[in-house]
C-alpha positions as a Python dict, from the first residue, in 0.01 Angstrom:
ca = {
    (1, 'M'): (0, 0, 0),
    (2, 'K'): (-205, -49, 338),
    (3, 'Q'): (-240, -345, 511),
    (4, 'Y'): (-527, -558, 639),
    (5, 'M'): (-619, -872, 842),
    (6, 'L'): (-835, -1092, 735),
    (7, 'A'): (-971, -1293, 1002),
    (8, 'V'): (-1149, -1613, 985),
    (9, 'H'): (-1379, -1677, 1247),
    (10, 'M'): (-1527, -2025, 1359),
    (11, 'V'): (-1736, -2155, 1593),
    (12, 'D'): (-1562, -2330, 1907),
    (13, 'G'): (-1624, -2703, 1789),
    (14, 'A'): (-1812, -2682, 1484),
    (15, 'S'): (-1719, -2563, 1119),
    (16, 'A'): (-1942, -2388, 864),
    (17, 'R'): (-1826, -2661, 600),
    (18, 'P'): (-1931, -3019, 607),
    (19, 'E'): (-1646, -3234, 757),
    (20, 'Q'): (-1608, -3407, 406),
    (21, 'E'): (-1507, -3084, 244),
    (22, 'T'): (-1235, -3037, 498),
    (23, 'P'): (-949, -3169, 269),
    (24, 'Q'): (-1059, -2959, -59),
    (25, 'A'): (-1089, -2653, 173),
    (26, 'Y'): (-701, -2685, 295),
    (27, 'Q'): (-596, -2745, -78),
    (28, 'D'): (-796, -2445, -140),
    (29, 'V'): (-661, -2255, 118),
    (30, 'D'): (-330, -2339, -26),
    (31, 'D'): (-415, -2234, -371),
    (32, 'F'): (-534, -1911, -192),
    (33, 'N'): (-226, -1843, -26),
    (34, 'A'): (-50, -1914, -365),
    (35, 'E'): (-225, -1653, -524),
    (36, 'L'): (-172, -1366, -277),
    (37, 'Q'): (195, -1443, -261),
    (38, 'A'): (206, -1438, -708),
    (39, 'A'): (0, -1122, -699),
    (40, 'G'): (266, -955, -420),
    (41, 'A'): (-47, -888, -179),
    (42, 'W'): (76, -1192, 101),
    (43, 'V'): (246, -1056, 413),
    (44, 'F'): (187, -1368, 640),
    (45, 'A'): (-85, -1582, 778),
    (46, 'G'): (-158, -1840, 1054),
    (47, 'G'): (-393, -2108, 1149),
    (48, 'L'): (-450, -2144, 1525),
    (49, 'H'): (-524, -2407, 1764),
    (50, 'P'): (-883, -2431, 1929),
    (51, 'P'): (-937, -2172, 2167),
    (52, 'S'): (-897, -2438, 2462),
    (53, 'T'): (-523, -2405, 2411),
    (54, 'A'): (-520, -2058, 2471),
    (55, 'T'): (-371, -1893, 2769),
    (56, 'V'): (-465, -1493, 2902),
    (57, 'V'): (-184, -1277, 3047),
    (58, 'R'): (-345, -1010, 3219),
    (59, 'S'): (-131, -700, 3438),
    (60, 'Q'): (-364, -601, 3696),
    (61, 'G'): (-240, -322, 3984),
    (62, 'G'): (87, -455, 3927),
    (63, 'Q'): (58, -829, 3918),
    (64, 'V'): (7, -1079, 3665),
    (65, 'V'): (-278, -1297, 3635),
    (66, 'V'): (-228, -1607, 3392),
    (67, 'T'): (-559, -1758, 3319),
    (68, 'D'): (-617, -2100, 3071),
    (69, 'G'): (-866, -2049, 2843),
    (70, 'P'): (-999, -1780, 2578),
    (71, 'F'): (-1024, -1413, 2673),
    (72, 'A'): (-1376, -1421, 2491),
    (73, 'E'): (-1672, -1626, 2657),
    (74, 'T'): (-1804, -1674, 2344),
    (75, 'K'): (-1837, -1990, 2090),
    (76, 'E'): (-1730, -1775, 1796),
    (77, 'Q'): (-1359, -1744, 1803),
    (78, 'L'): (-1071, -1665, 1528),
    (79, 'G'): (-966, -1941, 1403),
    (80, 'G'): (-684, -1823, 1149),
    (81, 'F'): (-582, -1513, 942),
    (82, 'W'): (-415, -1376, 673),
    (83, 'V'): (-240, -1041, 693),
    (84, 'I'): (-272, -908, 314),
    (85, 'Q'): (-144, -550, 151),
    (86, 'A'): (-383, -394, -98),
    (87, 'A'): (-450, -73, -261),
    (88, 'D'): (-788, 3, -101),
    (89, 'L'): (-1069, -164, 116),
    (90, 'D'): (-1230, -254, -212),
    (91, 'A'): (-958, -496, -331),
    (92, 'A'): (-894, -621, 36),
    (93, 'L'): (-1276, -728, 23),
    (94, 'E'): (-1217, -893, -306),
    (95, 'W'): (-911, -1094, -143),
    (96, 'A'): (-1133, -1185, 167),
    (97, 'A'): (-1422, -1335, -67),
    (98, 'K'): (-1145, -1549, -236),
    (99, 'G'): (-1041, -1618, 124),
    (100, 'S'): (-1396, -1712, 231),
    (101, 'A'): (-1477, -1925, -41),
    (102, 'A'): (-1151, -2091, -5),
    (103, 'C'): (-1183, -2160, 389),
    (104, 'R'): (-1557, -2212, 373),
    (105, 'E'): (-1588, -2005, 664),
    (106, 'P'): (-1669, -1613, 732),
    (107, 'V'): (-1381, -1368, 716),
    (108, 'E'): (-1359, -1016, 880),
    (109, 'V'): (-1162, -778, 738),
    (110, 'R'): (-1004, -485, 910),
    (111, 'P'): (-724, -247, 814),
    (112, 'F'): (-415, -188, 1056),
    (113, 'Q'): (-364, 158, 1190),
    (114, 'G'): (-84, 366, 1020),
    (115, 'P'): (141, 645, 1108),
    (116, 'D'): (-44, 908, 917),
    (117, 'E'): (-408, 808, 1050),
    (118, 'E'): (-537, 1048, 1346),
}
């Protein structure tokens, strides 16, 4: 089976869901995680701290440059992710729809590169 990343996108300091829905969203994500695991689609997942906690490391001309803050200068940032295995993109999109409904945020689906690809 192919692996896919289901990336949860969030606007820094904001959420697509009303704040009063947050506890239920956490429960819904836990339930979604259990469903992924029961179906054998689960590889791993994680939520991320806010972009303000990021550190960027760059190798430039033999020097290492370390800076605080996110790499991208944008309001929308990666908030968390699932790595799943699915038979095909359509199956991954079905999982993403469930994940988006659970966390109440947009979810981007991207396949991992494999050794059999050009």
